[in-house]
C-alpha atoms as one frame of an Amber mdcrd trajectory, in Angstrom:
protein
 -41.731 -85.221-134.455 -42.212 -88.026-132.021 -40.674 -91.451-132.543 -44.159
 -92.958-132.864 -44.809 -90.823-135.965 -41.819 -92.359-137.731 -42.749 -95.833
-136.477 -46.235 -95.403-137.983 -44.848 -93.755-141.148 -41.513 -95.418-141.991
 -41.458 -93.792-145.437 -40.539 -90.534-143.701 -37.616 -91.956-141.721 -34.536
 -89.806-142.395 -36.631 -87.526-144.615 -35.719 -83.898-144.994 -38.355 -81.271
-144.494 -39.416 -77.901-143.232 -41.883 -76.445-140.759 -43.747 -73.275-141.688
 -45.815 -71.217-139.227 -49.200 -70.448-140.793 -50.780 -68.757-137.772 -50.105
 -68.581-134.023 -51.652 -72.024-133.494 -51.030 -73.709-136.862 -47.934 -75.258
-138.401 -47.461 -76.704-141.854 -45.010 -79.604-141.963 -43.534 -80.624-145.310
 -41.504 -83.802-145.436 -39.559 -84.999-148.439 -38.984 -88.748-148.266 -35.873
 -90.271-149.806 -36.298 -91.272-153.407 -36.368 -94.954-154.292 -33.251 -94.396
-156.416 -31.393 -92.901-153.443 -32.425 -95.849-151.268 -31.213 -98.278-153.961
 -27.893 -96.423-154.245 -27.427 -96.562-150.475 -28.296-100.270-150.460 -25.770
-101.014-153.220 -23.050 -99.052-151.402 -23.847-100.855-148.158 -23.698-104.261
-149.870 -20.395-103.354-151.529 -18.857-102.208-148.248 -20.116-105.375-146.537
 -18.455-107.429-149.287 -15.151-105.567-148.850 -15.263-106.027-145.084 -15.981
-109.743-145.439 -13.112-110.166-147.917 -10.713-108.299-145.625 -11.706-110.499
-142.680 -11.468-113.732-144.694  -8.049-112.789-146.087  -6.198-110.991-143.281
  -2.832-111.585-144.970  -3.891-109.861-148.184  -2.582-106.343-148.516  -5.139
-103.576-148.712  -4.119-100.604-150.789  -5.226 -97.122-149.808  -7.012 -95.076
-152.469  -4.676 -92.145-153.100  -4.984 -88.682-154.608  -2.942 -89.930-157.579
  -5.425 -92.765-158.158  -8.296 -90.291-157.949  -6.587 -88.060-160.534  -6.212
 -91.000-162.937  -9.872 -91.905-162.431 -10.920 -88.298-163.057  -8.898 -88.261
-166.279 -10.550 -91.496-167.426 -14.008 -90.054-166.711 -13.395 -86.752-168.530
 -16.035 -86.304-171.204 -18.124 -89.255-170.047 -21.801 -88.373-169.711 -23.811
 -90.314-167.166 -27.493 -91.075-167.592 -29.582 -89.653-164.806
């Protein structure tokens, strides 16, 4: 796809898809745009990471703590049995 296609159709930017050959001179292109929920999730993650970066830059003397395997194990244990709405 050319860049102009995505400029004219921004809803398909970063979309996944497939091309299927119908005949020697015909292609069928199927694009699956990102869902609104996925876009919202990505926006929230981006805002959160921006917040963390800003806090780290504003407080350079504050100690940052790496997220460890042990922390992940504790979090997994806390989440055991929790059902998330989808």
